[in-house]
Each structure stands twice: as structure tokens, then as C-alpha cells.
DODRENTOR-143411 format. One record per residue (C-alpha): chain; x, y, z. Coordinates in nm, 2 decimals. Each point is the difference from the previous one (the first is absolute). Layout:
% residues N
A; X; Y; Z;
...
END
This chain:
% residues 106
A; -2.06; 1.08; -2.59;
A; 0.33; 0.04; 0.01;
A; 0.04; 0.22; 0.33;
A; -0.24; -0.24; 0.16;
A; 0.22; -0.30; -0.09;
A; 0.32; 0.22; 0.13;
A; -0.18; 0.08; 0.38;
A; -0.11; -0.42; 0.00;
A; 0.35; -0.04; -0.06;
A; 0.12; 0.25; 0.24;
A; -0.22; -0.13; 0.26;
A; 0.11; -0.37; -0.02;
A; 0.36; 0.10; 0.04;
A; -0.08; 0.21; 0.30;
A; -0.18; -0.31; 0.17;
A; 0.28; -0.22; -0.08;
A; 0.26; 0.29; 0.14;
A; -0.22; 0.01; 0.29;
A; -0.01; -0.39; 0.06;
A; 0.39; 0.00; -0.02;
A; 0.00; 0.24; 0.26;
A; 0.13; 0.28; -0.19;
A; -0.16; 0.36; 0.07;
A; -0.12; 0.09; -0.35;
A; 0.07; 0.40; 0.03;
A; 0.34; -0.04; 0.10;
A; 0.11; -0.28; -0.26;
A; 0.18; 0.20; -0.26;
A; 0.20; 0.18; 0.28;
A; 0.11; -0.30; 0.19;
A; 0.31; -0.17; -0.07;
A; -0.03; -0.35; -0.15;
A; 0.22; -0.17; 0.27;
A; -0.27; 0.16; 0.21;
A; -0.28; -0.12; -0.18;
A; 0.14; -0.38; 0.01;
A; 0.06; 0.03; 0.41;
A; -0.36; 0.11; 0.00;
A; -0.14; -0.28; -0.16;
A; 0.23; -0.25; 0.15;
A; -0.11; 0.14; 0.36;
A; -0.36; 0.00; -0.07;
A; 0.04; -0.40; -0.16;
A; 0.18; -0.11; 0.31;
A; -0.27; 0.17; 0.24;
A; -0.31; -0.11; -0.18;
A; 0.10; -0.36; -0.07;
A; 0.27; -0.14; 0.23;
A; -0.05; 0.21; 0.35;
A; -0.08; -0.31; 0.17;
A; 0.39; -0.10; -0.06;
A; 0.20; 0.31; 0.06;
A; 0.12; 0.08; 0.35;
A; -0.11; 0.38; 0.19;
A; 0.34; 0.14; -0.11;
A; -0.08; -0.07; -0.33;
A; -0.39; 0.13; 0.03;
A; 0.17; 0.31; 0.16;
A; 0.23; 0.07; -0.31;
A; -0.24; -0.06; -0.29;
A; -0.24; 0.19; 0.22;
A; 0.24; 0.31; 0.01;
A; 0.10; -0.02; -0.34;
A; -0.36; 0.03; -0.10;
A; -0.06; 0.32; 0.21;
A; 0.29; 0.16; -0.15;
A; -0.19; -0.09; -0.34;
A; -0.30; 0.15; 0.11;
A; 0.15; 0.34; 0.13;
A; 0.07; 0.21; -0.29;
A; 0.30; 0.16; 0.21;
A; 0.18; -0.32; 0.10;
A; -0.05; -0.18; -0.35;
A; 0.29; 0.21; -0.17;
A; 0.19; -0.08; 0.33;
A; -0.02; -0.39; -0.05;
A; 0.34; -0.10; -0.10;
A; 0.12; -0.28; -0.23;
A; 0.11; -0.23; 0.29;
A; -0.33; 0.02; 0.19;
A; -0.16; -0.14; -0.34;
A; 0.25; -0.24; -0.04;
A; -0.06; -0.15; 0.37;
A; -0.36; -0.01; -0.12;
A; 0.06; -0.21; -0.33;
A; 0.25; -0.21; 0.19;
A; -0.24; -0.12; 0.23;
A; -0.21; -0.04; -0.28;
A; 0.22; -0.21; -0.18;
A; 0.09; -0.21; 0.31;
A; -0.39; -0.04; 0.11;
A; -0.09; -0.14; -0.33;
A; 0.33; -0.26; -0.06;
A; -0.14; -0.11; 0.33;
A; -0.32; -0.07; -0.13;
A; 0.15; -0.15; -0.30;
A; 0.21; -0.26; 0.20;
A; -0.31; -0.07; 0.22;
A; -0.19; -0.09; -0.31;
A; 0.28; -0.18; -0.13;
A; 0.06; -0.25; 0.27;
A; -0.39; -0.01; 0.06;
A; -0.03; -0.14; -0.39;
A; 0.33; -0.22; 0.01;
A; -0.16; -0.16; 0.35;
A; -0.35; -0.06; -0.19;
END
């Protein structure tokens, strides 16, 4: 019974990680900042792709390609991770301001 519960828990965890755009096999070996940036890049491309310009989309796709490649994943710098995270903050802040304005006018 306990083994089955562990198997189901692992299965649920793996599904959650995949939904966030994180590779399950390399999760333990990847830097935490890189994981955060990968999650942010996936979020931006899935939910905010209509509000992003082409250069921003190319940056996010480049980051995701580097993350997907085993050789390039270790070469992802903190600077690239911070660019993705700062971009995510800027987009979310803009969305918050837009929602706040629409609520004030309503």
C-alpha cells in the first residue's frame, strides 16, 4: 500500500512539474534560478504571448531552447535568468495596472 501511495505521489509531482515547463529528469541537477526562469518563460509564452513583441518572444524561445538542450543548460548564465524574471515582473505589473484602471473606471 505504501509503495503505491509513493508511486502516485511521484506521478502527481511529475505531472505538476511538466505543467510548469520543467524537465523532470533534470530537476535535481538544475540551478534553482534557472528553474524559476524556465517556469516564468513558460508562463509568459502560454498566457501572455499576445501582449509580447517579437524580440521578447525570441528571447523566451531562446531561453527555452537552451534549457531543453543538455549541453546548453549548464551554460545558462544568471544574467539570462534575471532577464527572463525581470521581463515576467514587468509584464505582470503592467497587467495589474491595466486591471486596476479598468476596475476604477467601472
